[in-house]
N, C-alpha and C positions, 0 to 999 in steps of 0.2 A: 679426614679433612684436618687442616692445620688449625691448631688452637693456640699457637704461640702468641705471646704479646708482640706487638708491632710498635717499636719506638719511633717516635716522630722526630725527625731531624729539625732543628731550628726552634722547637718548643720544649722547654725544660720540663721534665717530669710528666710527660704526656704519653700515654700508651693506648693502643687499640687492642682490644681483646674480645673473645667470645664472651657474651654475657652469661652470668650464672643466676641461679634462682634468687640469690640474695639481692640481685639488681632489679627484681620484678617491681618493687614499689616505686623506684625511681623511674622506670620505664612507663609505668602506669601514670605517674605524675606528668611525665613528658608528653604522653599521648593526650592527656586532658588539656595541657597548655597549647599543644599544636592545634587541636580541634578548635579551641577558642580563638587562637591567633589567626589561623588561616581561613576558617569557614564560619567563625562566630557561632559555634555550637557547643553545647555542654554535653559531654559524654556521661552516661550512667556509670557510676563507679563499679557496681557489681558486674555489669556486662564487660567493661574493659578489664577488670580484675580477672574474670574467668577467661577472657580472650588471651591475655598475656600469659597466664598460667597454662593455657592449653598448648601454647607454642613450646614452653619448657617441657611439658609432659609428652609431646609427640614431635620428634625431630622431623617428621615428614611435613609438618605444617610450616616450618621455617626455622630460622636461627637468628637470634639477636646478637648484635655487636655493640660494644660501648667504647666511648672515648673516656679515658680516666686521666685526670690531672691532679697531682698531689693527693692521690688516693680518693678523689671525689669524681663521681661519674658526671660528665658535663655534656654528653651527647649519646644518642643511641640510634640504631637503625635496625630494621628487620629485613632479612632476605627470605623471600618465598620462592618456591620452585614451580615451574611450568614445564610439562613435558612437550617437546617438539618432535613430532614424527619426521618433519623435514630434515632435522639435524641428528635424529636418533640420540638426543641428548636433552638435558634439562637447560632451560633458560633461567637465570636468576633475576628476580625482580627486587629492586630496592623499594622498601615501603617504610612508612612511619619514621621518616628521618626527622630527628629533632636535635638541635644544638642549643644549649642555653644562650640567651641573648648576649650576655657579656663575653661569650666565647666565639661569636660568629665573626666571619670575615678574617679569621686568623689561621685558616688552613686545616681546621679540625675535620670537616667533612671530606676535604680533598684527601687527607691521610686515611680516613676511614674507608673511603672509596678505593684507595690504593691497596689497602690491606685486603679488602674483599676481592678486588681484581686479581691480586696475587694468589689468593686462595682459589678463585675460580680457575685460573690458569693451571694450578696444581691438580685440579679436579677435572680438567678437560671440558670446562664449561665454555661454550663458544660465544655467549651473548649475555650481557648485563643490560637490564632495562629498568626504567622507572617511569612513573607518571607523576604529574604535578598538577595541582589545582590551577586552572588557567589564569586566575587573577594573581597568583603568587609570582610576580615578576622578579622578585629578588632571588628566589630559588632558581627560577629559569635562567637568570643571568649566571648564577654560580655553575649550574650544569653546563651551560654553553661554554663558559671559560675553561671548563675541564675537558672540552673536546666532544661533549655529547651533543646530539642534535635531535630535532623533532621532525625531521623531514620525511620519515619513512611511513609511519602509520598515523591514523587518526583514531582515537578511541571513542567508542560508543558504550553506553551502559543502560541497564534497566535497574531502577531502584525501587524497592518495595516501600 
């Protein structure tokens, strides 16, 4: 898989790259802020710490990408993998997308998504998917502006 930096045209000093273990604390911080912001819940630090580090320890669990501006991480996302027997291939899922509030609506996620899409194409991945909390209308609008739609499936879940 490609791990090259992806320079964003139009935004100075902004790069998309695969996350490294040194980014873990920032990703943990982002996850806590996202949970508070989108669902008004507080995540247990030890649980999220172990969860983020588990991804870095096991590449089959997923892969983080970060957006970096002026050597500061301003956004992150997680890609996880779902096997599709229909496609004889993996589907990649966007998860845990977070962009710092001051950097939103400036194309950061669009460029992160573009980098992931290019990497998916290089790896013959036929489908990128994401889910969004249904009251997060700002995120939904962003995804729709990028050409994504929610017309095909409805998601159900069981929570313990």
